[in-house]
C-alpha positions as CSV (number, residue, x, y, z in Angstrom):
1,X,96.7,72.8,122.1
2,X,93.9,70.4,121.6
3,X,94.6,66.6,121.1
4,X,93.7,66.8,117.5
5,X,94.9,70.2,116.3
6,X,94.3,71.5,112.8
7,X,97.4,70.7,110.8
8,X,98.6,73.3,108.2
9,X,101.3,73.1,105.6
10,X,102.9,76.6,105.2
11,X,104.6,76.9,101.8
12,X,106.8,79.8,101.0
13,X,109.5,80.7,98.5
14,X,111.3,83.3,100.8
15,X,110.9,83.9,104.5
16,X,110.6,87.7,104.2
17,X,109.4,89.7,107.2
18,X,105.7,89.7,106.3
19,X,105.7,86.0,105.4
20,X,107.5,85.2,108.6
21,X,104.9,87.2,110.5
22,X,102.1,85.1,109.0
23,X,104.0,81.9,110.0
24,X,104.2,83.0,113.6
25,X,100.5,83.9,113.6
26,X,99.5,80.5,112.4
27,X,101.9,78.7,114.8
28,X,100.0,80.4,117.6
29,X,96.7,78.7,116.7
30,X,97.5,75.5,114.7
31,X,100.0,72.7,114.2
32,X,102.1,74.2,111.4
33,X,104.7,72.7,109.2
34,X,106.7,75.3,107.2
35,X,108.4,74.1,104.0
36,X,110.3,76.3,101.6
37,X,109.7,75.7,97.9
38,X,113.0,75.4,96.1
39,X,112.3,74.5,92.5
40,X,110.2,72.0,90.5
41,X,113.0,69.6,89.6
42,X,114.0,69.2,93.3
43,X,112.5,65.8,93.7
44,X,113.2,65.6,97.4
45,X,111.5,68.9,98.1
46,X,108.5,67.9,96.0
47,X,108.2,64.6,97.7
48,X,108.4,66.3,101.1
49,X,105.6,68.7,100.2
50,X,103.4,65.8,99.0
51,X,104.1,63.9,102.2
52,X,103.0,66.9,104.2
53,X,99.9,67.6,102.1
54,X,98.8,64.0,102.9
55,X,99.1,64.6,106.5
56,X,97.7,68.2,106.9
57,X,94.3,69.6,106.7
58,X,95.2,72.7,104.7
59,X,97.9,74.2,102.6
60,X,98.6,77.9,103.2
61,X,100.7,79.4,100.4
62,X,102.4,82.8,100.1
63,X,102.3,84.1,96.4
64,X,100.3,82.7,93.6
65,X,103.2,81.7,91.3
66,X,104.1,78.4,89.7
67,X,104.8,76.9,93.1
68,X,101.3,77.6,94.3
69,X,99.8,76.1,91.2
70,X,101.5,72.8,91.9
71,X,100.6,72.9,95.6
72,X,97.0,73.8,94.9
73,X,96.8,71.0,92.3
74,X,98.2,68.5,94.7
75,X,95.9,69.6,97.5
76,X,92.9,69.2,95.3
77,X,94.2,65.8,94.1
78,X,94.3,64.5,97.6
79,X,91.1,66.2,98.8
80,X,92.7,68.9,100.9
81,X,92.0,72.6,101.2
82,X,94.2,75.5,100.2
83,X,94.5,79.2,100.8
84,X,96.8,81.4,98.8
85,X,97.9,85.0,99.6
86,X,98.4,87.1,96.4
87,X,101.4,89.5,97.0
88,X,100.9,91.7,93.9
89,X,103.5,90.8,91.3
90,X,101.3,87.8,90.3
91,X,98.3,89.8,89.1
92,X,100.3,92.9,87.9
93,X,100.5,93.8,84.2
94,X,102.8,96.8,83.8
95,X,104.6,96.3,80.5
96,X,106.1,99.8,80.4
97,X,108.5,98.7,83.2
98,X,108.4,95.0,82.5
99,X,106.6,94.2,85.8
100,X,104.0,91.5,86.5
101,X,103.5,87.8,85.8
102,X,100.4,88.7,83.7
103,X,102.7,90.1,81.0
104,X,103.9,86.6,80.1
105,X,101.4,83.9,78.9
106,X,103.1,81.0,80.7
107,X,103.2,82.6,84.2
108,X,99.8,84.2,83.6
109,X,98.4,80.7,83.0
110,X,99.8,79.4,86.2
111,X,98.5,82.3,88.3
112,X,95.0,82.0,86.7
113,X,94.9,78.3,87.7
114,X,95.6,79.2,91.3
115,X,93.0,82.0,91.4
116,X,90.4,79.6,90.0
117,X,91.3,76.4,92.0
118,X,92.5,77.5,95.5
119,X,89.6,77.3,98.1
120,X,90.4,80.9,99.2
121,X,92.4,83.8,97.8
122,X,93.5,86.5,100.2
123,X,94.4,90.0,98.9
124,X,96.5,92.4,100.9
125,X,94.6,95.7,99.9
126,X,91.6,96.9,98.0
127,X,93.8,97.8,95.0
128,X,95.3,94.3,95.1
129,X,91.8,92.7,95.3
130,X,90.6,94.7,92.3
131,X,93.7,93.5,90.4
132,X,92.8,89.9,91.3
133,X,89.2,90.3,90.2
134,X,90.4,91.1,86.7
135,X,91.2,87.3,86.4
136,X,88.6,85.6,88.6
137,X,85.2,86.0,90.2
138,X,84.8,87.5,93.6
139,X,83.4,84.3,95.2
140,X,86.5,83.1,96.9
141,X,88.5,86.4,97.2
142,X,88.8,88.1,100.5
143,X,90.6,91.2,101.7
144,X,93.0,90.7,104.7
145,X,95.3,93.7,105.0
146,X,98.9,93.2,105.8
147,X,99.7,93.9,109.4
148,X,102.3,96.0,111.2
149,X,103.4,95.2,114.7
150,X,102.8,98.7,116.2
151,X,104.5,97.6,119.6
152,X,107.7,97.0,117.7
153,X,107.4,99.7,115.0
154,X,107.1,102.8,117.2
155,X,109.1,106.0,117.8
156,X,111.5,106.1,120.7
157,X,114.1,108.7,119.7
158,X,114.2,112.3,118.5
159,X,113.7,112.8,114.8
160,X,116.4,114.1,112.5
161,X,114.6,117.1,111.0
162,X,116.5,116.9,107.7
163,X,116.5,113.0,107.1
164,X,114.7,111.5,104.3
165,X,114.9,107.8,103.4
166,X,113.4,105.1,101.1
167,X,114.0,101.4,101.2
168,X,114.1,98.6,98.6
169,X,116.3,96.1,96.7
170,X,118.1,98.0,93.9
171,X,118.1,96.3,90.5
172,X,117.0,97.6,87.1
173,X,113.4,96.4,87.4
174,X,112.9,97.4,91.0
175,X,114.7,100.8,90.5
176,X,112.1,101.7,87.8
177,X,109.1,100.4,89.8
178,X,110.1,102.0,93.1
179,X,111.1,105.4,91.7
180,X,114.6,105.3,93.1
181,X,115.9,107.6,90.4
182,X,113.3,110.1,91.1
183,X,114.2,110.0,94.8
184,X,117.8,110.7,94.1
185,X,117.2,113.4,91.5
186,X,114.8,115.2,93.9
187,X,117.6,115.6,96.4
188,X,119.4,118.2,94.3
189,X,116.5,120.6,95.0
190,X,117.0,120.2,98.8
191,X,120.7,120.5,99.4
192,X,120.3,120.9,103.1
193,X,118.4,117.6,103.5
194,X,120.0,114.1,103.8
195,X,118.7,111.5,101.5
196,X,119.4,107.8,102.3
197,X,118.6,104.8,100.0
198,X,118.5,101.7,102.1
199,X,118.7,98.2,100.6
200,X,120.8,95.5,98.9
201,X,121.9,96.2,95.4
202,X,123.3,94.9,92.2
203,X,126.5,96.5,91.1
204,X,125.3,97.4,87.6
205,X,122.2,99.0,88.9
206,X,123.7,101.0,91.7
207,X,126.4,102.3,89.3
208,X,123.8,103.9,87.2
209,X,122.2,105.6,90.3
210,X,125.6,106.8,91.4
211,X,126.1,108.5,88.1
212,X,123.2,110.8,88.8
213,X,123.6,111.2,92.6
214,X,124.0,114.7,94.1
215,X,126.3,114.9,97.3
216,X,123.6,114.9,99.8
217,X,122.5,111.3,98.8
218,X,124.0,108.2,100.5
219,X,123.6,104.4,99.8
220,X,123.2,102.5,103.0
221,X,123.2,99.1,101.4
222,X,121.7,96.1,103.2
223,X,120.9,96.5,106.8
224,X,119.5,94.2,109.4
225,X,115.9,94.4,110.6
226,X,117.1,96.0,113.8
227,X,119.2,98.6,112.1
228,X,116.3,99.4,109.7
229,X,114.0,100.0,112.7
230,X,116.6,102.5,114.0
231,X,116.6,104.3,110.6
232,X,112.7,104.5,110.8
233,X,112.9,105.9,114.3
234,X,115.2,108.7,113.5
235,X,113.9,109.6,110.0
236,X,111.5,112.6,109.5
237,X,110.2,111.7,106.0
238,X,109.7,108.4,104.3
239,X,109.3,108.2,100.5
240,X,107.4,105.6,98.5
241,X,107.6,106.9,94.9
242,X,106.6,103.6,93.2
243,X,104.7,103.1,90.0
244,X,103.1,100.0,91.4
245,X,102.6,98.7,95.0
246,X,100.1,96.2,96.2
247,X,100.5,97.5,99.7
248,X,103.8,98.9,100.8
249,X,105.0,97.2,104.0
250,X,108.1,99.5,104.4
251,X,105.9,102.5,104.0
252,X,103.4,101.3,106.7
253,X,106.3,100.3,109.0
254,X,107.9,103.7,108.6
255,X,104.5,105.5,109.3
256,X,104.1,103.4,112.5
257,X,107.4,105.0,113.6
258,X,105.9,108.5,112.9
259,X,107.7,109.1,109.7
260,X,105.8,111.6,107.5
261,X,104.9,109.8,104.2
262,X,105.5,111.2,100.7
263,X,104.0,108.8,98.2
264,X,103.2,108.4,94.5
265,X,99.5,108.9,93.9
266,X,98.8,105.5,92.4
267,X,98.2,101.8,93.1
268,X,97.7,101.0,96.8
269,X,99.7,103.8,98.2
270,X,96.8,106.3,98.8
271,X,95.0,103.4,100.6
272,X,97.8,103.2,103.0
273,X,98.7,106.9,103.4
274,X,95.2,108.3,103.5
275,X,95.2,112.0,104.5
276,X,98.4,111.7,106.6
277,X,101.0,112.5,104.0
278,X,101.8,114.1,100.7
279,X,101.3,112.9,97.2
280,X,103.4,113.2,94.0
281,X,103.1,112.0,90.5
282,X,105.3,109.1,89.5
283,X,108.6,110.1,88.0
284,X,108.6,113.9,88.8
285,X,111.7,114.8,90.8
286,X,110.9,118.6,91.1
287,X,107.4,118.0,92.4
288,X,108.6,115.3,94.6
289,X,111.2,117.7,96.2
290,X,108.5,120.2,96.8
291,X,106.4,117.6,98.7
292,X,109.4,116.4,100.6
293,X,110.1,120.0,101.7
294,X,106.5,120.3,103.0
295,X,106.8,117.0,104.7
296,X,110.0,118.0,106.5
297,X,108.2,121.0,107.9
298,X,104.9,119.1,108.8
299,X,103.8,117.5,112.1
300,X,101.9,114.6,110.4
301,X,104.0,111.9,112.0
302,X,101.6,111.1,114.8
303,X,98.6,111.0,112.3
304,X,100.6,108.5,110.1
305,X,101.1,106.3,113.1
306,X,97.5,106.6,114.2
307,X,96.3,105.5,110.7
308,X,98.5,102.4,110.8
309,X,97.4,101.5,114.4
310,X,93.8,101.9,113.3
311,X,93.7,100.2,110.0
312,X,96.7,97.9,109.7
313,X,97.6,96.5,113.2
314,X,99.1,92.9,113.1
315,X,96.3,91.9,115.6
316,X,93.7,92.6,112.9
317,X,95.5,90.4,110.4
318,X,95.8,87.6,113.0
319,X,92.1,87.7,113.8
320,X,91.1,87.8,110.1
321,X,93.5,85.1,108.9
322,X,92.3,82.7,111.6
323,X,88.8,83.4,110.8
324,X,89.4,82.8,107.0
325,X,91.2,79.5,107.7
326,X,88.5,78.2,110.1
327,X,85.8,79.1,107.4
328,X,87.6,77.2,104.7
329,X,87.9,74.1,107.0
330,X,84.2,74.1,107.9
C-alpha cells in the first residue's frame, strides 16, 4: 500500500453476502473504513459517520435509501465524493404487490435526491439501470454487474436428478414478489420431484404456505452460507419465479454450480439466464411445473455455469468497481 492511500468510507445497512463481497474488493485496493448505518436518531452513529467523511476521500454506499441521502448530503457539504450502488427496491414501483420505494412520496423523494446528487450511481443490471433512468439523467449512471465467485460457487458433487430448490426470506411481501406460492403449487404436478424452499421465515407467512403445500415440498428454513453452497451443488433445478428482480444473486450463484435455471420471464431474470434455462410467466403453477419437468431432463447446467463465468465473474466486478472509483476521484 502506498504512503498516502485513498481513504474510503464504506456505508452499509446490512452486511449481506454481495455487500460483503464489495467491501472485500475495496479493501484490496484502498484504505477502507466500514460503518453500518443504524438509524437517523442514533447520534453516536451519525457523529462517527461525519468524523469518517471528514477524513476520507470518498463515501461508497450500498442502497440509495434515506441513509444514502444523508451520507451524500454530508459528503457534498464537506466537499467529498460519493458513489451509491442501487440495489433495486429503491427505484421499484410495483404497487400490485406493495413493492418499491417509489410507491411512497417520502421515500421516493430521498431516492431521487441520491440519484441527482451522488457523484456516481452504479446499477447492477441493464434492467436496473433502465429503472434508475426513469428518475434521473444518464450522465452519472454506470452499469457494473453483480459478481459471482466462480471458484467458490462450482459443482463438486453428483446432482440429485429430482431436486428443485428456491431461496429467499419468507414474509408476506417477499412471498408475493418471489413467487414462492407458485413454486409450492407447481410441486403437486410433479409428485416424484423434491421441492425445497430455503430461507428464514416469519411464522404468519410460512403458515399460509404450509396450508397449500403438497407432500413433496419441504421448508429448510435458514441455512448457513456453507450449507447453502452444498444445496446448490446437489440441486438439479433452481427456480427464480419472481415478479421483480434487479439481478438475482442466488439465481446466478446456483447457475455457477450448474443448476438448470427456471425463471419468470420478466425484470432482470432473462438478462441473467440468457438461453441457458427455461422461462415461465409469473404466477402460473402448471406452466412452471412443465418447465421444471423439462429442466430436470435437460443438460443445460454446464451452459448456465459458462454464462455466469463469462458475464458475471467477481473479477469483472472488481475491475470495474475500481475503475469507477478512480474515475470519480480524478
